[in-house]
Structures are given as C-alpha cells and as structure tokens.
N, C-alpha and C positions, 0 to 999 in steps of 0.2 A: 441548539447546536450540540449534536452528539459527538462531534470530533474530540472534545475534551475527554470524554470517557474513553474513546479509542486511544487517545494519546496516553492516558494513565495506564491502560492495559498494555500498550507497547512498552512503556517505561518499566512496568513490573516485569515483563518478560525479559527485557534487556538486562535489568538488575539481576535476575535469576541466572541468566547466561554468564554475566560478568562474575558473579560469585562462584559459579561452578568452575570458572577458568582462572580464578585469582586475578581478575582484572580490576585495577583501581581507577583508571581514567580512560574515557572513551573520547576519541577525536571526532568521529563522524558516524552517522547512521544513515543507511540507505533504505528507504521504504518504497515498496511498490504498491500503488493504489490503482485498482481497477476503474476504468473509465465510467462504468455504470454502478459503482459500489455504493453510492450515496455519500461517500466521504469526499468532501471538497478539499482539494490539496491546499488552497490558500488558507482555509480555516484550520486545517490540520497543522500547517506550519506556524500559524499564529498561536495556536494552543501549545504547540511544542516549545516555541521560544519562551512562553510564559512558564511552562511547567519545569523546564530544565534548570531554571534559576534556583530551584529548591532542591536540586540533586547534585551533590558534589561529584558523583561519578560522571554526570552528563553536562555539567556546567561548561559553557562555551563550546560545546560540541556543535558540529555542523550537521544540518539535516539535508539530505539529498532525497528528492522525491522523483520517482519514475512512474509514469502512467502506463498501465497495461491497457492496450486498445481492446475494446469490446468486439468480440467476433461471435457471430451466430452461425449455426449449421442448419441446413435444410435437410430434413429426412426424406423428402421426395426426390429432389434432384441431386442430393449428396454434395452440394457446394457450400462453401463458407462465404460470408460477406460481412462488411462492417455494420455492426448493430446500430450505432448512433445515426448513421445516414439513412438506413432503411427500416429500422424497427423490427417487428416480428414477422413482417411479410417478406418473403424471399424475392429479391429483385430479378432473379434468374428465371423462376417459374411461376411466381405469384402465390405460392403455397404459404399457409400459416402453420404448417407442420414443422416448426423450427424449435431450436433450443439454444441457449447461450452456452458457448464453449468456454469463453474466458472474458474477463473484464469486470468481474464482480468480486475480485479478491483484494486482500490487503495482506502483504507479507513484509516481514523484516528481512530484507535481502542481504544486507551486509552491515557488519559492525567493525569499524576500524578503531583499534586500541592504541594507546600510547605505550610504547615499550619502556620498561623500566631500565634505567641506565646504571 
C-alpha cells in the first residue's frame, strides 16, 4: 500500500504551506485523485485518518476526496473519450494512437483553515 507514503508527502506539503502562512489549525483538506492514478481513495482516506492523529495541525481535520475522471485523446480523429470504459483504443475510430489527457494526477486542491479569534 503506497498510499501511506503519498499521505505523508501530502502532509509534509500541507505543513509547509501552513508554516508559510502562519496557520496553526486546519479544518479540512480537499484532495483530487485521478481515476487511473493508482492511488485508491479508500486506502488514502484510511491512511490519512491514521496519520493526522499524530499532527496537531491536522488533528480532527476533515478529508474531502474528489476523483478526476480519466480522459484519453485520440490523435487520429481528435476526439476525447472516457479512459476507464474504453482503454487505449479509441471508441470513435478504433485507433490506438491515443494518450491520457487527465486522470493520473493527485493534487491538494484546497486547505480550509481555522481562523484565529
């Protein structure tokens, strides 16, 4: 399960962003995970819930996961199509001259912080 390593990397980046912005408490984090990124959202969430218990900055924060659909582009007919349903072969023209446009990413999309009162 490589999700734990990915979670640690995300937490490190979040801590750096928080430090640069004088943030002491985070309420929620939104992560975008590509549909074909090899990161399984359920495992990511499980690892996240375990890891944040060791971080004061993130303790009790909410994790929101958004899935980025995988989309492939055909260079022969110039059409896009859903990757998971059709794979590398274009359903419009049958060509294998295709490439992945999106769906392999993992982004920290949003960090919601607790405002100091």
